[in-house]
mmCIF file as gemmi writes it, N, C-alpha and C atoms, coordinates in Angstrom:
data_model
loop_
_atom_site.group_PDB
_atom_site.id
_atom_site.type_symbol
_atom_site.label_atom_id
_atom_site.label_alt_id
_atom_site.label_comp_id
_atom_site.label_asym_id
_atom_site.label_entity_id
_atom_site.label_seq_id
_atom_site.pdbx_PDB_ins_code
_atom_site.Cartn_x
_atom_site.Cartn_y
_atom_site.Cartn_z
_atom_site.occupancy
_atom_site.B_iso_or_equiv
_atom_site.pdbx_formal_charge
_atom_site.auth_seq_id
_atom_site.auth_asym_id
_atom_site.pdbx_PDB_model_num
ATOM 1 N N . UNK Axp A 1 ? 102.181 -43.091 199.551 1 0 ? 1 A 1
ATOM 2 C CA . UNK Axp A 1 ? 102.377 -44.506 199.769 1 0 ? 1 A 1
ATOM 3 C C . UNK Axp A 1 ? 101.967 -44.913 201.186 1 0 ? 1 A 1
ATOM 4 N N . UNK Axp A 2 ? 102.233 -44.046 202.124 1 0 ? 2 A 1
ATOM 5 C CA . UNK Axp A 2 ? 101.964 -44.389 203.518 1 0 ? 2 A 1
ATOM 6 C C . UNK Axp A 2 ? 100.478 -44.616 203.802 1 0 ? 2 A 1
ATOM 7 N N . UNK Axp A 3 ? 99.547 -43.767 203.301 1 0 ? 3 A 1
ATOM 8 C CA . UNK Axp A 3 ? 98.125 -44.055 203.563 1 0 ? 3 A 1
ATOM 9 C C . UNK Axp A 3 ? 97.673 -45.394 202.995 1 0 ? 3 A 1
ATOM 10 N N . UNK Axp A 4 ? 98.16 -45.737 201.799 1 0 ? 4 A 1
ATOM 11 C CA . UNK Axp A 4 ? 97.807 -47.032 201.212 1 0 ? 4 A 1
ATOM 12 C C . UNK Axp A 4 ? 98.337 -48.175 202.066 1 0 ? 4 A 1
ATOM 13 N N . UNK Axp A 5 ? 99.575 -48.06 202.507 1 0 ? 5 A 1
ATOM 14 C CA . UNK Axp A 5 ? 100.181 -49.117 203.324 1 0 ? 5 A 1
ATOM 15 C C . UNK Axp A 5 ? 99.441 -49.295 204.639 1 0 ? 5 A 1
ATOM 16 N N . UNK Axp A 6 ? 99.083 -48.195 205.273 1 0 ? 6 A 1
ATOM 17 C CA . UNK Axp A 6 ? 98.353 -48.273 206.543 1 0 ? 6 A 1
ATOM 18 C C . UNK Axp A 6 ? 96.974 -48.889 206.325 1 0 ? 6 A 1
ATOM 19 N N . UNK Axp A 7 ? 96.308 -48.515 205.229 1 0 ? 7 A 1
ATOM 20 C CA . UNK Axp A 7 ? 94.985 -49.072 204.938 1 0 ? 7 A 1
ATOM 21 C C . UNK Axp A 7 ? 95.069 -50.588 204.717 1 0 ? 7 A 1
ATOM 22 N N . UNK Axp A 8 ? 96.068 -51.034 203.99 1 0 ? 8 A 1
ATOM 23 C CA . UNK Axp A 8 ? 96.229 -52.472 203.74 1 0 ? 8 A 1
ATOM 24 C C . UNK Axp A 8 ? 96.533 -53.202 205.041 1 0 ? 8 A 1
ATOM 25 N N . UNK Axp A 9 ? 97.418 -52.661 205.854 1 0 ? 9 A 1
ATOM 26 C CA . UNK Axp A 9 ? 97.755 -53.314 207.126 1 0 ? 9 A 1
ATOM 27 C C . UNK Axp A 9 ? 96.538 -53.4 208.041 1 0 ? 9 A 1
ATOM 28 N N . UNK Axp A 10 ? 95.743 -52.341 208.12 1 0 ? 10 A 1
ATOM 29 C CA . UNK Axp A 10 ? 94.556 -52.352 208.978 1 0 ? 10 A 1
ATOM 30 C C . UNK Axp A 10 ? 93.53 -53.341 208.453 1 0 ? 10 A 1
ATOM 31 N N . UNK Axp A 11 ? 93.295 -53.365 207.141 1 0 ? 11 A 1
ATOM 32 C CA . UNK Axp A 11 ? 92.282 -54.274 206.606 1 0 ? 11 A 1
ATOM 33 C C . UNK Axp A 11 ? 92.673 -55.737 206.792 1 0 ? 11 A 1
ATOM 34 N N . UNK Axp A 12 ? 93.94 -56.069 206.587 1 0 ? 12 A 1
ATOM 35 C CA . UNK Axp A 12 ? 94.349 -57.454 206.782 1 0 ? 12 A 1
ATOM 36 C C . UNK Axp A 12 ? 94.372 -57.825 208.261 1 0 ? 12 A 1
ATOM 37 N N . UNK Axp A 13 ? 94.695 -56.879 209.128 1 0 ? 13 A 1
ATOM 38 C CA . UNK Axp A 13 ? 94.648 -57.155 210.566 1 0 ? 13 A 1
ATOM 39 C C . UNK Axp A 13 ? 93.222 -57.415 211.018 1 0 ? 13 A 1
ATOM 40 N N . UNK Axp A 14 ? 92.267 -56.653 210.501 1 0 ? 14 A 1
ATOM 41 C CA . UNK Axp A 14 ? 90.863 -56.911 210.819 1 0 ? 14 A 1
ATOM 42 C C . UNK Axp A 14 ? 90.41 -58.259 210.288 1 0 ? 14 A 1
ATOM 43 N N . UNK Axp A 15 ? 90.882 -58.63 209.105 1 0 ? 15 A 1
ATOM 44 C CA . UNK Axp A 15 ? 90.533 -59.938 208.549 1 0 ? 15 A 1
ATOM 45 C C . UNK Axp A 15 ? 91.074 -61.06 209.42 1 0 ? 15 A 1
ATOM 46 N N . UNK Axp A 16 ? 92.287 -60.897 209.934 1 0 ? 16 A 1
ATOM 47 C CA . UNK Axp A 16 ? 92.855 -61.908 210.821 1 0 ? 16 A 1
ATOM 48 C C . UNK Axp A 16 ? 92.027 -62.008 212.087 1 0 ? 16 A 1
ATOM 49 N N . UNK Axp A 17 ? 91.626 -60.88 212.611 1 0 ? 17 A 1
ATOM 50 C CA . UNK Axp A 17 ? 90.868 -60.869 213.865 1 0 ? 17 A 1
ATOM 51 C C . UNK Axp A 17 ? 89.509 -61.545 213.695 1 0 ? 17 A 1
ATOM 52 N N . UNK Axp A 18 ? 88.794 -61.204 212.628 1 0 ? 18 A 1
ATOM 53 C CA . UNK Axp A 18 ? 87.441 -61.734 212.47 1 0 ? 18 A 1
ATOM 54 C C . UNK Axp A 18 ? 87.398 -63.123 211.842 1 0 ? 18 A 1
ATOM 55 N N . UNK Axp A 19 ? 88.318 -63.446 210.967 1 0 ? 19 A 1
ATOM 56 C CA . UNK Axp A 19 ? 88.293 -64.729 210.267 1 0 ? 19 A 1
ATOM 57 C C . UNK Axp A 19 ? 89.231 -65.768 210.862 1 0 ? 19 A 1
ATOM 58 N N . UNK Axp A 20 ? 90.118 -65.353 211.747 1 0 ? 20 A 1
ATOM 59 C CA . UNK Axp A 20 ? 91.083 -66.237 212.386 1 0 ? 20 A 1
ATOM 60 C C . UNK Axp A 20 ? 91.948 -66.963 211.35 1 0 ? 20 A 1
ATOM 61 N N . UNK Axp A 21 ? 92.469 -66.195 210.396 1 0 ? 21 A 1
ATOM 62 C CA . UNK Axp A 21 ? 93.375 -66.722 209.378 1 0 ? 21 A 1
ATOM 63 C C . UNK Axp A 21 ? 94.734 -66.06 209.582 1 0 ? 21 A 1
ATOM 64 N N . UNK Axp A 22 ? 95.612 -66.747 210.294 1 0 ? 22 A 1
ATOM 65 C CA . UNK Axp A 22 ? 96.887 -66.139 210.681 1 0 ? 22 A 1
ATOM 66 C C . UNK Axp A 22 ? 97.803 -65.834 209.505 1 0 ? 22 A 1
ATOM 67 N N . UNK Axp A 23 ? 97.628 -66.538 208.385 1 0 ? 23 A 1
ATOM 68 C CA . UNK Axp A 23 ? 98.494 -66.253 207.244 1 0 ? 23 A 1
ATOM 69 C C . UNK Axp A 23 ? 98.204 -64.878 206.648 1 0 ? 23 A 1
ATOM 70 N N . UNK Axp A 24 ? 97.067 -64.274 206.986 1 0 ? 24 A 1
ATOM 71 C CA . UNK Axp A 24 ? 96.768 -62.924 206.495 1 0 ? 24 A 1
ATOM 72 C C . UNK Axp A 24 ? 97.701 -61.892 207.101 1 0 ? 24 A 1
ATOM 73 N N . UNK Axp A 25 ? 98.329 -62.19 208.226 1 0 ? 25 A 1
ATOM 74 C CA . UNK Axp A 25 ? 99.363 -61.286 208.758 1 0 ? 25 A 1
ATOM 75 C C . UNK Axp A 25 ? 100.506 -61.155 207.752 1 0 ? 25 A 1
ATOM 76 N N . UNK Axp A 26 ? 100.911 -62.294 207.194 1 0 ? 26 A 1
ATOM 77 C CA . UNK Axp A 26 ? 101.99 -62.293 206.211 1 0 ? 26 A 1
ATOM 78 C C . UNK Axp A 26 ? 101.557 -61.536 204.967 1 0 ? 26 A 1
ATOM 79 N N . UNK Axp A 27 ? 100.322 -61.8 204.494 1 0 ? 27 A 1
ATOM 80 C CA . UNK Axp A 27 ? 99.824 -61.126 203.308 1 0 ? 27 A 1
ATOM 81 C C . UNK Axp A 27 ? 99.78 -59.609 203.523 1 0 ? 27 A 1
ATOM 82 N N . UNK Axp A 28 ? 99.235 -59.191 204.636 1 0 ? 28 A 1
ATOM 83 C CA . UNK Axp A 28 ? 99.134 -57.768 204.921 1 0 ? 28 A 1
ATOM 84 C C . UNK Axp A 28 ? 100.492 -57.108 205.033 1 0 ? 28 A 1
ATOM 85 N N . UNK Axp A 29 ? 101.429 -57.789 205.672 1 0 ? 29 A 1
ATOM 86 C CA . UNK Axp A 29 ? 102.771 -57.241 205.818 1 0 ? 29 A 1
ATOM 87 C C . UNK Axp A 29 ? 103.439 -57.077 204.458 1 0 ? 29 A 1
ATOM 88 N N . UNK Axp A 30 ? 103.342 -58.113 203.617 1 0 ? 30 A 1
ATOM 89 C CA . UNK Axp A 30 ? 103.988 -58.04 202.304 1 0 ? 30 A 1
ATOM 90 C C . UNK Axp A 30 ? 103.336 -56.981 201.422 1 0 ? 30 A 1
ATOM 91 N N . UNK Axp A 31 ? 102.017 -56.949 201.36 1 0 ? 31 A 1
ATOM 92 C CA . UNK Axp A 31 ? 101.337 -55.992 200.498 1 0 ? 31 A 1
ATOM 93 C C . UNK Axp A 31 ? 101.378 -54.581 201.065 1 0 ? 31 A 1
ATOM 94 N N . UNK Axp A 32 ? 101.461 -54.448 202.369 1 0 ? 32 A 1
ATOM 95 C CA . UNK Axp A 32 ? 101.538 -53.129 202.974 1 0 ? 32 A 1
ATOM 96 C C . UNK Axp A 32 ? 102.883 -52.464 202.783 1 0 ? 32 A 1
ATOM 97 N N . UNK Axp A 33 ? 103.942 -53.247 202.813 1 0 ? 33 A 1
ATOM 98 C CA . UNK Axp A 33 ? 105.27 -52.674 202.671 1 0 ? 33 A 1
ATOM 99 C C . UNK Axp A 33 ? 105.808 -52.731 201.245 1 0 ? 33 A 1
ATOM 100 N N . UNK Axp A 34 ? 105.063 -53.331 200.318 1 0 ? 34 A 1
ATOM 101 C CA . UNK Axp A 34 ? 105.506 -53.389 198.926 1 0 ? 34 A 1
ATOM 102 C C . UNK Axp A 34 ? 105.658 -52.001 198.3 1 0 ? 34 A 1
ATOM 103 N N . UNK Axp A 35 ? 104.709 -51.07 198.481 1 0 ? 35 A 1
ATOM 104 C CA . UNK Axp A 35 ? 104.914 -49.738 197.883 1 0 ? 35 A 1
ATOM 105 C C . UNK Axp A 35 ? 106.099 -48.991 198.495 1 0 ? 35 A 1
ATOM 106 N N . UNK Axp A 36 ? 106.298 -49.135 199.779 1 0 ? 36 A 1
ATOM 107 C CA . UNK Axp A 36 ? 107.418 -48.46 200.439 1 0 ? 36 A 1
ATOM 108 C C . UNK Axp A 36 ? 108.738 -49.029 199.944 1 0 ? 36 A 1
ATOM 109 N N . UNK Axp A 37 ? 108.823 -50.343 199.86 1 0 ? 37 A 1
ATOM 110 C CA . UNK Axp A 37 ? 110.029 -50.979 199.342 1 0 ? 37 A 1
ATOM 111 C C . UNK Axp A 37 ? 110.243 -50.647 197.867 1 0 ? 37 A 1
ATOM 112 N N . UNK Axp A 38 ? 109.152 -50.598 197.097 1 0 ? 38 A 1
ATOM 113 C CA . UNK Axp A 38 ? 109.255 -50.24 195.685 1 0 ? 38 A 1
ATOM 114 C C . UNK Axp A 38 ? 109.777 -48.822 195.49 1 0 ? 38 A 1
ATOM 115 N N . UNK Axp A 39 ? 109.314 -47.89 196.305 1 0 ? 39 A 1
ATOM 116 C CA . UNK Axp A 39 ? 109.809 -46.513 196.234 1 0 ? 39 A 1
ATOM 117 C C . UNK Axp A 39 ? 111.289 -46.451 196.573 1 0 ? 39 A 1
ATOM 118 N N . UNK Axp A 40 ? 111.702 -47.219 197.556 1 0 ? 40 A 1
ATOM 119 C CA . UNK Axp A 40 ? 113.122 -47.264 197.927 1 0 ? 40 A 1
ATOM 120 C C . UNK Axp A 40 ? 113.953 -47.839 196.777 1 0 ? 40 A 1
ATOM 121 N N . UNK Axp A 41 ? 113.457 -48.906 196.147 1 0 ? 41 A 1
ATOM 122 C CA . UNK Axp A 41 ? 114.168 -49.48 195.007 1 0 ? 41 A 1
ATOM 123 C C . UNK Axp A 41 ? 114.288 -48.478 193.869 1 0 ? 41 A 1
ATOM 124 N N . UNK Axp A 42 ? 113.241 -47.686 193.659 1 0 ? 42 A 1
ATOM 125 C CA . UNK Axp A 42 ? 113.266 -46.678 192.603 1 0 ? 42 A 1
ATOM 126 C C . UNK Axp A 42 ? 114.292 -45.588 192.901 1 0 ? 42 A 1
ATOM 127 N N . UNK Axp A 43 ? 114.313 -45.125 194.137 1 0 ? 43 A 1
ATOM 128 C CA . UNK Axp A 43 ? 115.215 -44.031 194.48 1 0 ? 43 A 1
ATOM 129 C C . UNK Axp A 43 ? 116.673 -44.475 194.56 1 0 ? 43 A 1
ATOM 130 N N . UNK Axp A 44 ? 116.924 -45.654 195.065 1 0 ? 44 A 1
ATOM 131 C CA . UNK Axp A 44 ? 118.304 -46.111 195.239 1 0 ? 44 A 1
ATOM 132 C C . UNK Axp A 44 ? 118.896 -46.741 193.978 1 0 ? 44 A 1
ATOM 133 N N . UNK Axp A 45 ? 118.097 -47.515 193.257 1 0 ? 45 A 1
ATOM 134 C CA . UNK Axp A 45 ? 118.635 -48.282 192.136 1 0 ? 45 A 1
ATOM 135 C C . UNK Axp A 45 ? 118.013 -47.922 190.795 1 0 ? 45 A 1
ATOM 136 N N . UNK Axp A 46 ? 117.035 -47.034 190.785 1 0 ? 46 A 1
ATOM 137 C CA . UNK Axp A 46 ? 116.411 -46.62 189.532 1 0 ? 46 A 1
ATOM 138 C C . UNK Axp A 46 ? 115.545 -47.677 188.896 1 0 ? 46 A 1
ATOM 139 N N . UNK Axp A 47 ? 114.976 -48.56 189.678 1 0 ? 47 A 1
ATOM 140 C CA . UNK Axp A 47 ? 114.088 -49.604 189.154 1 0 ? 47 A 1
ATOM 141 C C . UNK Axp A 47 ? 112.869 -48.92 188.518 1 0 ? 47 A 1
ATOM 142 N N . UNK Axp A 48 ? 112.457 -49.377 187.361 1 0 ? 48 A 1
ATOM 143 C CA . UNK Axp A 48 ? 111.362 -48.751 186.621 1 0 ? 48 A 1
ATOM 144 C C . UNK Axp A 48 ? 110.03 -48.852 187.356 1 0 ? 48 A 1
ATOM 145 N N . UNK Axp A 49 ? 109.164 -47.925 187.077 1 0 ? 49 A 1
ATOM 146 C CA . UNK Axp A 49 ? 107.798 -47.874 187.611 1 0 ? 49 A 1
ATOM 147 C C . UNK Axp A 49 ? 107.778 -47.894 189.133 1 0 ? 49 A 1
ATOM 148 N N . UNK Axp A 50 ? 108.699 -47.198 189.723 1 0 ? 50 A 1
ATOM 149 C CA . UNK Axp A 50 ? 108.818 -47.061 191.182 1 0 ? 50 A 1
ATOM 150 C C . UNK Axp A 50 ? 109.012 -48.397 191.88 1 0 ? 50 A 1
ATOM 151 N N . UNK Axp A 51 ? 109.468 -49.398 191.191 1 0 ? 51 A 1
ATOM 152 C CA . UNK Axp A 51 ? 109.764 -50.69 191.789 1 0 ? 51 A 1
ATOM 153 C C . UNK Axp A 51 ? 108.546 -51.538 192.098 1 0 ? 51 A 1
ATOM 154 N N . UNK Axp A 52 ? 107.359 -51.052 191.719 1 0 ? 52 A 1
ATOM 155 C CA . UNK Axp A 52 ? 106.137 -51.802 192.038 1 0 ? 52 A 1
ATOM 156 C C . UNK Axp A 52 ? 106.07 -53.165 191.371 1 0 ? 52 A 1
ATOM 157 N N . UNK Axp A 53 ? 106.444 -53.3 190.099 1 0 ? 53 A 1
ATOM 158 C CA . UNK Axp A 53 ? 106.372 -54.64 189.502 1 0 ? 53 A 1
ATOM 159 C C . UNK Axp A 53 ? 107.214 -55.67 190.255 1 0 ? 53 A 1
ATOM 160 N N . UNK Axp A 54 ? 108.36 -55.261 190.734 1 0 ? 54 A 1
ATOM 161 C CA . UNK Axp A 54 ? 109.244 -56.189 191.443 1 0 ? 54 A 1
ATOM 162 C C . UNK Axp A 54 ? 108.625 -56.581 192.78 1 0 ? 54 A 1
ATOM 163 N N . UNK Axp A 55 ? 108.229 -55.587 193.563 1 0 ? 55 A 1
ATOM 164 C CA . UNK Axp A 55 ? 107.757 -55.885 194.915 1 0 ? 55 A 1
ATOM 165 C C . UNK Axp A 55 ? 106.415 -56.604 194.913 1 0 ? 55 A 1
ATOM 166 N N . UNK Axp A 56 ? 105.503 -56.178 194.036 1 0 ? 56 A 1
ATOM 167 C CA . UNK Axp A 56 ? 104.201 -56.838 194.015 1 0 ? 56 A 1
ATOM 168 C C . UNK Axp A 56 ? 104.268 -58.224 193.384 1 0 ? 56 A 1
ATOM 169 N N . UNK Axp A 57 ? 105.187 -58.452 192.462 1 0 ? 57 A 1
ATOM 170 C CA . UNK Axp A 57 ? 105.347 -59.806 191.916 1 0 ? 57 A 1
ATOM 171 C C . UNK Axp A 57 ? 105.884 -60.762 192.967 1 0 ? 57 A 1
ATOM 172 N N . UNK Axp A 58 ? 106.825 -60.299 193.762 1 0 ? 58 A 1
ATOM 173 C CA . UNK Axp A 58 ? 107.347 -61.155 194.826 1 0 ? 58 A 1
ATOM 174 C C . UNK Axp A 58 ? 106.251 -61.473 195.838 1 0 ? 58 A 1
ATOM 175 N N . UNK Axp A 59 ? 105.482 -60.451 196.237 1 0 ? 59 A 1
ATOM 176 C CA . UNK Axp A 59 ? 104.392 -60.672 197.194 1 0 ? 59 A 1
ATOM 177 C C . UNK Axp A 59 ? 103.345 -61.616 196.615 1 0 ? 59 A 1
ATOM 178 N N . UNK Axp A 60 ? 103.005 -61.428 195.347 1 0 ? 60 A 1
ATOM 179 C CA . UNK Axp A 60 ? 102.017 -62.287 194.702 1 0 ? 60 A 1
ATOM 180 C C . UNK Axp A 60 ? 102.518 -63.718 194.599 1 0 ? 60 A 1
ATOM 181 N N . UNK Axp A 61 ? 103.785 -63.888 194.285 1 0 ? 61 A 1
ATOM 182 C CA . UNK Axp A 61 ? 104.358 -65.233 194.189 1 0 ? 61 A 1
ATOM 183 C C . UNK Axp A 61 ? 104.312 -65.948 195.538 1 0 ? 61 A 1
ATOM 184 N N . UNK Axp A 62 ? 104.629 -65.25 196.61 1 0 ? 62 A 1
ATOM 185 C CA . UNK Axp A 62 ? 104.582 -65.861 197.944 1 0 ? 62 A 1
ATOM 186 C C . UNK Axp A 62 ? 103.144 -66.232 198.304 1 0 ? 62 A 1
ATOM 187 N N . UNK Axp A 63 ? 102.187 -65.334 198.047 1 0 ? 63 A 1
ATOM 188 C CA . UNK Axp A 63 ? 100.78 -65.617 198.346 1 0 ? 63 A 1
ATOM 189 C C . UNK Axp A 63 ? 100.291 -66.804 197.521 1 0 ? 63 A 1
ATOM 190 N N . UNK Axp A 64 ? 100.678 -66.853 196.253 1 0 ? 64 A 1
ATOM 191 C CA . UNK Axp A 64 ? 100.284 -67.96 195.379 1 0 ? 64 A 1
ATOM 192 C C . UNK Axp A 64 ? 100.859 -69.282 195.869 1 0 ? 64 A 1
ATOM 193 N N . UNK Axp A 65 ? 102.12 -69.286 196.267 1 0 ? 65 A 1
ATOM 194 C CA . UNK Axp A 65 ? 102.748 -70.519 196.749 1 0 ? 65 A 1
ATOM 195 C C . UNK Axp A 65 ? 102.089 -70.994 198.048 1 0 ? 65 A 1
ATOM 196 N N . UNK Axp A 66 ? 101.773 -70.077 198.95 1 0 ? 66 A 1
ATOM 197 C CA . UNK Axp A 66 ? 101.076 -70.464 200.182 1 0 ? 66 A 1
ATOM 198 C C . UNK Axp A 66 ? 99.722 -71.064 199.843 1 0 ? 66 A 1
ATOM 199 N N . UNK Axp A 67 ? 99.022 -70.471 198.868 1 0 ? 67 A 1
ATOM 200 C CA . UNK Axp A 67 ? 97.731 -71.01 198.446 1 0 ? 67 A 1
ATOM 201 C C . UNK Axp A 67 ? 97.846 -72.404 197.863 1 0 ? 67 A 1
ATOM 202 N N . UNK Axp A 68 ? 98.867 -72.627 197.042 1 0 ? 68 A 1
ATOM 203 C CA . UNK Axp A 68 ? 99.066 -73.963 196.48 1 0 ? 68 A 1
ATOM 204 C C . UNK Axp A 68 ? 99.386 -74.988 197.556 1 0 ? 68 A 1
ATOM 205 N N . UNK Axp A 69 ? 100.2 -74.611 198.516 1 0 ? 69 A 1
ATOM 206 C CA . UNK Axp A 69 ? 100.523 -75.524 199.616 1 0 ? 69 A 1
ATOM 207 C C . UNK Axp A 69 ? 99.267 -75.87 200.401 1 0 ? 69 A 1
ATOM 208 N N . UNK Axp A 70 ? 98.432 -74.861 200.682 1 0 ? 70 A 1
ATOM 209 C CA . UNK Axp A 70 ? 97.178 -75.123 201.402 1 0 ? 70 A 1
ATOM 210 C C . UNK Axp A 70 ? 96.249 -76.015 200.576 1 0 ? 70 A 1
ATOM 211 N N . UNK Axp A 71 ? 96.172 -75.779 199.257 1 0 ? 71 A 1
ATOM 212 C CA . UNK Axp A 71 ? 95.321 -76.591 198.392 1 0 ? 71 A 1
ATOM 213 C C . UNK Axp A 71 ? 95.773 -78.045 198.375 1 0 ? 71 A 1
ATOM 214 N N . UNK Axp A 72 ? 97.079 -78.274 198.183 1 0 ? 72 A 1
ATOM 215 C CA . UNK Axp A 72 ? 97.569 -79.645 198.115 1 0 ? 72 A 1
ATOM 216 C C . UNK Axp A 72 ? 97.444 -80.366 199.453 1 0 ? 72 A 1
ATOM 217 N N . UNK Axp A 73 ? 97.616 -79.655 200.556 1 0 ? 73 A 1
ATOM 218 C CA . UNK Axp A 73 ? 97.435 -80.309 201.851 1 0 ? 73 A 1
ATOM 219 C C . UNK Axp A 73 ? 95.967 -80.66 202.085 1 0 ? 73 A 1
ATOM 220 N N . UNK Axp A 74 ? 95.045 -79.81 201.618 1 0 ? 74 A 1
ATOM 221 C CA . UNK Axp A 74 ? 93.626 -80.121 201.757 1 0 ? 74 A 1
ATOM 222 C C . UNK Axp A 74 ? 93.248 -81.311 200.883 1 0 ? 74 A 1
ATOM 223 N N . UNK Axp A 75 ? 93.802 -81.361 199.664 1 0 ? 75 A 1
ATOM 224 C CA . UNK Axp A 75 ? 93.513 -82.494 198.791 1 0 ? 75 A 1
ATOM 225 C C . UNK Axp A 75 ? 94.114 -83.788 199.325 1 0 ? 75 A 1
ATOM 226 N N . UNK Axp A 76 ? 95.25 -83.703 199.996 1 0 ? 76 A 1
ATOM 227 C CA . UNK Axp A 76 ? 95.853 -84.896 200.582 1 0 ? 76 A 1
ATOM 228 C C . UNK Axp A 76 ? 94.997 -85.41 201.745 1 0 ? 76 A 1
ATOM 229 N N . UNK Axp A 77 ? 94.442 -84.499 202.538 1 0 ? 77 A 1
ATOM 230 C CA . UNK Axp A 77 ? 93.608 -84.903 203.673 1 0 ? 77 A 1
ATOM 231 C C . UNK Axp A 77 ? 92.224 -85.368 203.229 1 0 ? 77 A 1
ATOM 232 N N . UNK Axp A 78 ? 91.709 -84.839 202.121 1 0 ? 78 A 1
ATOM 233 C CA . UNK Axp A 78 ? 90.371 -85.166 201.627 1 0 ? 78 A 1
ATOM 234 C C . UNK Axp A 78 ? 90.45 -85.573 200.155 1 0 ? 78 A 1
ATOM 235 N N . UNK Axp A 79 ? 90.919 -86.788 199.88 1 0 ? 79 A 1
ATOM 236 C CA . UNK Axp A 79 ? 91.082 -87.188 198.476 1 0 ? 79 A 1
ATOM 237 C C . UNK Axp A 79 ? 89.726 -87.399 197.801 1 0 ? 79 A 1
ATOM 238 N N . UNK Axp A 80 ? 89.758 -87.333 196.471 1 0 ? 80 A 1
ATOM 239 C CA . UNK Axp A 80 ? 88.552 -87.608 195.707 1 0 ? 80 A 1
ATOM 240 C C . UNK Axp A 80 ? 88.208 -89.08 195.849 1 0 ? 80 A 1
ATOM 241 N N . UNK Axp A 81 ? 86.919 -89.431 195.957 1 0 ? 81 A 1
ATOM 242 C CA . UNK Axp A 81 ? 86.571 -90.856 196.081 1 0 ? 81 A 1
ATOM 243 C C . UNK Axp A 81 ? 86.813 -91.591 194.764 1 0 ? 81 A 1
ATOM 244 N N . UNK Axp A 82 ? 87.274 -92.831 194.888 1 0 ? 82 A 1
ATOM 245 C CA . UNK Axp A 82 ? 87.485 -93.679 193.713 1 0 ? 82 A 1
ATOM 246 C C . UNK Axp A 82 ? 86.141 -94.279 193.343 1 0 ? 82 A 1
ATOM 247 N N . UNK Axp A 83 ? 85.897 -94.489 192.042 1 0 ? 83 A 1
ATOM 248 C CA . UNK Axp A 83 ? 84.603 -94.948 191.596 1 0 ? 83 A 1
ATOM 249 C C . UNK Axp A 83 ? 84.189 -96.277 192.217 1 0 ? 83 A 1
ATOM 250 N N . UNK Axp A 84 ? 85.132 -97.166 192.492 1 0 ? 84 A 1
ATOM 251 C CA . UNK Axp A 84 ? 84.798 -98.477 193.057 1 0 ? 84 A 1
ATOM 252 C C . UNK Axp A 84 ? 84.302 -98.339 194.501 1 0 ? 84 A 1
ATOM 253 N N . UNK Axp A 85 ? 84.711 -97.268 195.192 1 0 ? 85 A 1
ATOM 254 C CA . UNK Axp A 85 ? 84.308 -97.147 196.595 1 0 ? 85 A 1
ATOM 255 C C . UNK Axp A 85 ? 83.024 -96.341 196.77 1 0 ? 85 A 1
ATOM 256 N N . UNK Axp A 86 ? 82.516 -95.751 195.686 1 0 ? 86 A 1
ATOM 257 C CA . UNK Axp A 86 ? 81.274 -94.97 195.772 1 0 ? 86 A 1
ATOM 258 C C . UNK Axp A 86 ? 80.104 -95.957 195.782 1 0 ? 86 A 1
ATOM 259 N N . UNK Axp A 87 ? 79.198 -95.829 196.787 1 0 ? 87 A 1
ATOM 260 C CA . UNK Axp A 87 ? 78.062 -96.766 196.842 1 0 ? 87 A 1
ATOM 261 C C . UNK Axp A 87 ? 77.148 -96.601 195.62 1 0 ? 87 A 1
ATOM 262 N N . UNK Axp A 88 ? 76.706 -97.72 195.095 1 0 ? 88 A 1
ATOM 263 C CA . UNK Axp A 88 ? 75.796 -97.717 193.948 1 0 ? 88 A 1
ATOM 264 C C . UNK Axp A 88 ? 74.368 -97.611 194.44 1 0 ? 88 A 1
ATOM 265 N N . UNK Axp A 89 ? 73.569 -96.874 193.695 1 0 ? 89 A 1
ATOM 266 C CA . UNK Axp A 89 ? 72.159 -96.699 194.112 1 0 ? 89 A 1
ATOM 267 C C . UNK Axp A 89 ? 71.279 -97.652 193.355 1 0 ? 89 A 1
């Protein structure tokens, strides 16, 4: 689990550095620690499939919600033009 987690953390950190997308820190942190947390859930509470469905679903839900918030804020700032305001050729 540790090599996968380190690889995910490094790749998302590089993406933040080169693309300047600070929310990728959150994504990398959640996806990097999901296998470790899933293993802990499996060992302590006996969650099925090493706890991966639980941890990755939570991480995916958070990433999806952040994406929806970004989409709706972009649509609010740049609304679709209304047909009456589009210049006629």
